[in-house]
N, C-alpha and C positions, 0 to 999 in steps of 0.2 A: 595427260591431265594432272595438274598438281593439286594436292589436297593440303589443307591447312592442318597443322598439328593441333592436338588437344589444347596445348598451352596457348597457341596463337588464337584459337577460338575463344578460350576463356578470357584472354586479354581483350579481344574485340567486344565480347559481351560486357566486360567491365567498362570499356570506353563508352559504349553505347548507353549503358545504364547511368553513367555519371551525368547529372543535369548540367545544362549549359547556363552558367551564371554570368555570361557576358552582359555588361551594362549594370551589374549590381556591385555592391561593395564586398561580396562574399567569394571566397576561394575554397572549393571543396577539397577536403583532406582525405576523407575515407567514409565509406558507408558503415554505419554502426547499428543498423537494424531497421525494422519496419514497425509502424504503429497502425492505428486505425486509419485506413484510407490513404496511406502514403509511406514513403521511405524516409528514413532519418539519416542525416549525414553530419559528421563532424566537419566544421568549416571554420575558416578564419574570417573575422570581421576586419578587413584591411583598413577601415577608417579609424577604428579604435584599437587595433592591434590585440585583439582577444579572440579566444576560441569560443564558438557558439555551436548550438545544435540547429541544423537547418532541416525543416520538414518540407518535403516536396509532395504535394497532393496529387493523387492519381486523377481525380475529377477536376477538370479545369474550372468548373462552376462552383465547387465546394468552398464555402467560406465560414460555415458555422463553427467548426472546431476552433479556429483561431479566435473568432469573436467570443466564444464561450470562455476560452482560457484567458483572453484579455480582460474579460469582465470579472474574473475570479482572482482578485489580488489578495493572496494569502501566503504566508511563509511555507505552507505545505503544498502549494500548487505552482508548477513551473511557470515563471513569468514570460510573456511574449514581448520581444523587443521591437520587432519590425515585421512587415508583411509586404508582399508584392507579387509580381507576375514575371515568369521567366520568358525568354524569347520564344520558346515552344508553346506558350500559352498557359502552361501549368502554374498554379498558385503555389507560393511558398510562404512560410513564416519562420522567423528566426527566434529562438528562445534560449534560455540559459542552458549551458552545457553542464549537466550534473556529474560531478566527479565522485563516483561511488559504485555501488553494486546493487543488483536487484535484491529485493527483500528475501527472495528464495535462497540467496547466497550469503545472507547476513548471519554469520555464525557468532553467537554471543550467548551469555547466560540467559535463561528464560526471562528473568526479570527485565533485562535490557531489551529483549525482543518485545516484551509486553509494553514497555514504555514507548518504543517506536510505534507499536500498534496504536497506542493512544493518540499519538500525533496524527496518524492516518485518519482516525475517527474524527479528530478536530477539523482536518481539511475537508473531509466528506461532509461533515455537519455544516461547514461554512457554505459549500456548494449547494447543499439542500436548502439552506436559508435564502439562497438566490434563485431557487426554483430549478436547479440543475441536478439531474440524476446521472451518475457516471455510467452505469450499465455494464462495465467490464472490469470490475475491481478484481485483482489477482496479484500474487506476489511479484510477477514479472512486470507489472505496471506501476510498481512502487520502487523508487530508488532511495537507498540509504547512503548518506554521505559519510565522509571520514569522521565527522564529529557527532554522528547519531541523528543528523537531520533527515527527515523523511519527506519525499516529494511524490505526489500522485501524478502519474503521467497518462497520456493517451486518452483524451476526452473525445475521440472520434465517434465512439458508440453513442455518447450523449447527443452528438449532432445527428446521428442516424435516428435516434429515438424521437427527436423532434418531428421527424417526417413519418413516424409510424413504423420504421424498420425495427426488427428485433435481432439482437446479436448477443454476444456474451461468450464465455468460455465454459466448456463442460467441466463440472466439478465445482464451479464457483457461481454459476448462473442460477438464479432463483427459479423454482418450478413454474411459477406463473409466467415468467419471462420466457422460459424454454417452450412453454405451451402456446406462445404467441399472444398472450394477453398484454395489455398495456402495463409497463413497469412504473413504479413510483419509488419513493425513498426507501420503502421497506424491502424492495428488491436489492438495493445496495446493502441493507442491513444483513440480508442473507449472505451476500458475498463477503462482507466483513467477518461474519461468523465462520465461513469456510476458510478464510485466511487465518483467523485465530486458531481454528482446528489444526491447520497445517503447521503453523509455527510452534504449537504446543505438543504436537504428536511426537517430537523427538525426545520428549521427557516421559518418565513414568506417569501413568494416568493419574490425574488429580480430579477428584470428584467435583469440586466447585467449578473448576475451569471447564470441565466437560459439560457441566450443566449450563454454563454461560453460552458455550458453543451451540448446544442443543436448542436453547431458547432463541438465539439469533437466527438459527437455521430451521426454525419451525416451518412445517409445510404450509400452514395457513398464515398469510401476512399479518393478520390481526393478533396472532399469538407471539410474534417477535417483539423485540424491543421497539418502543415507539420512535426512537430516534438514535442517531449515531452517538449523540452526547450521553444518552441513557446507557448505551453499551460501554462507552468510555468510562462512565461513573462506576459501572459494575466491575470493570477490570481494575479500577483504582481501589475499590473495596477489597478485591482479591489480593492486590499487591500490599495493601495496608494490614492484611491479616484480619479483616472484618468479615462477617457473614455476608454472603451474596444473596440477592433476592431470588435468583433462579433455582436455589437449592435449599431445602429444609434439612439442616444438618442434624445428626444424631448427637446424643450426649458425648459419646466417645469421640466423634469428629470435632465437636466443640472443644473438648478438653485438649485434643491434639492441636487444634488451631491456636488456642490460647497459650499452650506451651511453646509453640513455634514463634508466637509473637512476643512472649515475655520470658523466653527461656533464660536469658542472662540474669534477670532478677530472681527467677525461680532457683537457678543454680546457686546464686549468691546467698539466698535465704537458706537453702538446704545446707550449704557449706557452713553457714553460721550456726545452724541448729546442731549439726554434727560436732562442731568444735565445742559448743556449750555442753553437749552430752559427754564428750570425752573429758572436758575439764571437771564436770561434776563427778564423774567416775573416779578421776584421779584424786580429787579432794576428799572423797569418802573412803579412800583405802585405809 
């Protein structure tokens, strides 16, 4: 009896796993990951001669995720180009292929990471304004492009939430969501706070930033920021060297913040005063 080698078995699994795109304009290149409810492939759009991301859904009847994404036309949300059904009955949709890396792998100065975070808040706020809650916000579901653009991916959990299913990722999921209660926009605020905590944890603790994370991740939804835009505004205050609403600073902290914000002027004035004193001492000799 002949047995297949491990390499041959792996190759067979790969062949079986590749979706049949016969009759479509797409040619599968490689599998690049899994998202909510399906696998994602890098594929060529042979009609237009460009590379796209093709998501093939596990559930042949699932259409909500593509419809949600198609309804959210925003620079921070991956656009859907096309949708259809494969010969095996599974649904697929084609979307922009993001050339970048997950937010968890975006290594840049803290200020740059915070500016990307603000773009995420804007995209989430836009979805909330359309009545859509993401439900699974985490660094791996956010792609950062070569020019600092940020795109929120994987709206599959939002589709599940519409049918009452509860999902999310440990460490980023809001406590009420994990407990099985209905999630709302404040559940996403918690997840945004968890993302902010993760991207700022690589730096020495900053009291104001820690306070922002704590407010966003409050156990009670009503104690969190009222909206993603409010959280965005709070981060903008921090970046501008202004006091944040989540933290009542001490006099020493205020002095340090003002110095950090105006240190060039302070140093110039101090240098001027020193030069004046030296000049006066020289003239009175």
